[in-house]
N, C-alpha and C positions, 0 to 999 in steps of 0.2 A: 548671538551666543558667543561670549568671550571664553577664554580658556578655563576660567574658574567654573563657569556654568556648565561647560562641556564636561569637566572633571566631576562636577557634582552630579550631573545627570547620569554619567557612567557609573558612579558609585551607587546611586539609588537603584539603577536597573540591576546591576550585578549583585547587590545585597539582597534585593527582593527575589531574584532568581534563586539564590542560595537558601534563603530563610522562609520565603512565602509569607513574610510578615511586613506590614507597612513600615516605612522608614521614617523616623522622627528626626527633628533637628538636633536633639541632644546627642544622638548616636553619631552624627556627622561632625560635631564640633572638634573633637580630638583629631579626627582624620585630616581635617583641613586647617587646624589650628586657628579657628575663627570663633567669635562669640556666637552664642545661640541666636542672638538677634540678627546678626549678619547672615547666618545660614537660613533663618526664616525668611528674610528679605529675598534672598536669592531663590529660595524654593517658591516664593510667591511669584517671582518673575517666570520661573519654569512652568508654574501652574497657569499663569496668564497666557503663556505661549502654547499651552495645550500639551506639554510633554509629560506632566505628572498630574495626578488627580487625587482627591481626598477619598480615603476609604471610609465607608459609612460606619464602620465599627471601631474606628481608631482615629486618633488625631494625626497619625502618620500619613505619608503619601505613597502612592504606588505609580508605576509607569502607566501611561495611557498607550493606546495603539500608536499614536503619533510619536510618543516617546520611544517605544520599542523600534519603530521604523527609523527614527533619527539615530538611535544607538547602532542599529545594524548597518546603516549606510555611512556613518561618520565616526563612531566611537569604538566599535568592536575591533579588537586586535586579533591578528592571526594567532592561533594557539596550536602548538604541536600536540599530536595525539599522545596520550599517556602510555607509559610502558605496559601497564596491565591490559589496556584496551588493545594496544598494538599486538600483544602476544596472542590474544584471543582470535584476532582476525588473521594474523600470520599463519596460524595453524590451519585455517581453512584454505588459504591460497597455497600453502606448502603441499597440500594433497593434490598432486598433478593428475590423479585419476578422476577427480571431480570435474564435471563439465562446468564451464564458466557460468552458465545460467544457474546451476545448482549451488555454485560457490556464492553467487550474489544472494540467493535466497537464504543460505545459511548465515551469511554475514549480517543480513537484516534481522534475522532471528536473534543473533547475538546483540545487536544494537538495541532491540526491544528489551532484552533481558537486563542489560547493564544500565539502561536509562529509565526504565519503566514508562516508556512511550510506546505508541503503536507504530509499527513499521510496515511498509507496503512495497511490494515488487510488482510492477506492471510489465509483463513480457508480451510475447506474441499472442494474440488472441486466437481462439479457436474459430472465430468468425472469418479469419483469413483462409481457412481450409474449406475446400469444396469436396463433396462426396465423390469419390472415385469408384468405389465398389463396396458392397457388403456381401460377405460370403458366409455360408453356414456349413459346418462340418459336424457330422454325428460322431460323438465319442463312444456312446453306448446306446442301449435301448431307451434310456431315460435321461440322457445327457447330451447337449449340443453346445458348440461354441460358435458365437457370432463374431465375425471379424470385420471391423469397420476400417476401411482404408481411405485416405484423402489424397488430393493431388499434391500435397506438400510432403508426402512420404510418411505421414503419421499413421500409425496402426494401433488400434485398441482391440483387445480380445475380451470377451465376456462369456463365461461358462454359465449355462442355464440347466437346471434340473427340471425335467418335464415328466408328466405322468406317462406310464407305459402305453396308455391309450392314445397319446398324441401321435399324430401321423408325421413322421420326419419328412416325408416327401412333400407334405403341404407346407412345412416350414421352408424347405428349399424353394418351392414354387413361389412363396411369398417374397423371398429374397430376390428372385428373378423379376417379379413385378416391381419391387422397389428400385432395383437397378435400372429398369426400363424407364421409370417415371421420374426418378429423383437424382440421377447422376448429374453432377455439375451444380447442385444446390449448395449454398453455404451451409456448413455443418450445423450451425446454430439455428438454422431455419428448417432443418429436416423434420424435426418432431412435429412442428406445426403443419407442414405439408403432408406428413404421414397421417395426421388426424383428419385433415380436411379433404385431401385428394386420394390417398391410397386406401384408407380404411373402408370407404364405400365400395371400392373395387374388390378388395379381398373378402368383404362380407358376402359378395355374390358368388365368389369362386372357391372360398376356403371354408370347409365345414366348421372347424374349430377356430374361426377367425379371431375371436376375442383373446384367447390364450396366446395365439401366435403373434397377434398384433402387439401384445404387451412385451413379448420377447424383444422385438425390434425397437419399440419405443424406449424400453429401459436401456438397451445397448447404445442408442444414440444419445440419450440423456447422460449416460455415464461418460461418453466420449467428451461431451461439452464440459462436464464437471471436472474431469481429470486433466483437461487441457485449458483450464481457465487461465485467462491472462492476469488474474489478480491473486496474489498471495499476501494474505494479511496475517501479521504476527502480533501477538500481544493485544488483542482487542480489549481485554479487561485491564491491561497494565496501566493504561492512562487513568483509570479510576482510582489508582493508588495516590494520585496527586491531590493535595488538599483543596484545590479549586472545585473538585467535583464531589463535595459532601452533601449537596442538596439532592434529594431523591428525584425530584422532577427533572432537574438538570441532568442527572446521571441517566435516567431513563431515556430522555430525549437524545442524548449523545449515543447511548447504546444502540438505539434503533437505527441511527445513521451509520454506525459502524457495522451493522448487520446488512446494510443495503449495498451489496457488492457493485451493482451497476452505478449507483450514485458515487461510490468511492472511485470507481474507474473513471467516471466522467470528470470528477473534480481533480484527481491526482494526475491524470494523463497530461503529459507535456507535449503539446503540438508545435511548439516553437522550435526554431532551428538552433538557437543558442545552446551551448553546452555548459554554461556556468551554473553554479548552484543558485537556486531561487528560493526566496523566503516570502511566504504569504501569511500575514498577521491578521488574526481576527476576521473582520468582514472581508478582507482581501482574499481569504482562503476559499470563499464561496461554499465552504463546508459547514462551518459553525462559527458564530461570532466569538466564541470562547476558546478557540484553538489557534495554533500556528501550524502551518505545513511547510516543511523544508524539503525540497526535491531536487533531484539531479538526473539528467538524461544520461543514458549509456548506450553504447553501440557494440554489439557482438554478433559474430557470424552473419553479418550483413543485415541485421535486424536492430531496430531501435526499441528501447525500453526505458522505464523510469523507476528510480528508487525514491522513496519518500518516507518522511517521519512525521507523524502527527502527535503533537503534545500541547500542553497549555501555552497560553501566550507568554507565561513565565518560563519558557523553555530555556534550557542551557544552550543558547545559540552557538557559542564558540565551540563547544564540545561536539555538537551534531555536525557542524560544518567541517570540523577537522576529521571526523569519522568518515563522512561521505567523500571528502577529498582523498583520504587514504585509500578507500575502496576503489576510487577512480584511478589512482596511481597504480595500484596492484593489478587492476584489470588491464591497463595499458601494458604493464610489464608482461603479464601472461599472454596477451595477444601478440606481442613482439616475439616471445618465445615460440609461439605456435605459428609464426609467420603470417599473421592476419594483417 
């Protein structure tokens, strides 16, 4: 790869990112002040090297996965965040009343809105919480609140309306049975153990066991849902990209974006490095027609990951600059807070 081929590949990648249309030799002639034949010859070399490929509906060429990878590693230039993008994110970090974790989530919502990509925040998982205690307090004759507490200090309250014939004393007795049997259980395993181990016990001891069982089952499920480690923004934003105009392709990708456990597994960064990482196509392990760009963060003694999912024709420079800016602002806020 000499300088001209590097420049040519860079132009093809960046033009395709902007236009989503295959790039032909004629469009490149004036840019490089070369004849069409020269450009075609150079494009043939890039194609032989596997960096570009022919689009089946056009005579132009598009970047291959190898071409995107070469571009990211050798040709992509650092890009300053634009003024308008910076202003949107600055407003989030200027609000010192926001917890850093909430600021991260709001920033990723903004990134999804301004790029039409899907963004993800992976924070602390509810699986890290162990059940410490569940309490029940009667608010009235037909209303109770179930309070779920974990060893990490997380507390969730859920108010239930019950019939006036429901025995509040039986609800409290059930909470005592649960505390005796399930304290120390990972919170995301409590519902399963409740069904398998606790339900047979309360069936023998509690007259209205089915109604009362559902109170606690719903309370624990709500805790796991409200403390999910995965926050996904703009699930449907990515479908506004022209790559996803095929119904079968769209449906397949939509199903993957609804699978929270799969997204968590794919997007989670278990490595120690803190640099931004880019996974293109097959590298992403999510879908061959997407790119995932992710960055690890560290706040309040806990690790998390922010990630953006978009087409392989993603605006790499812009996403990298946005994630770098968020990282800088996080460091700045942490210094202010003495972390």
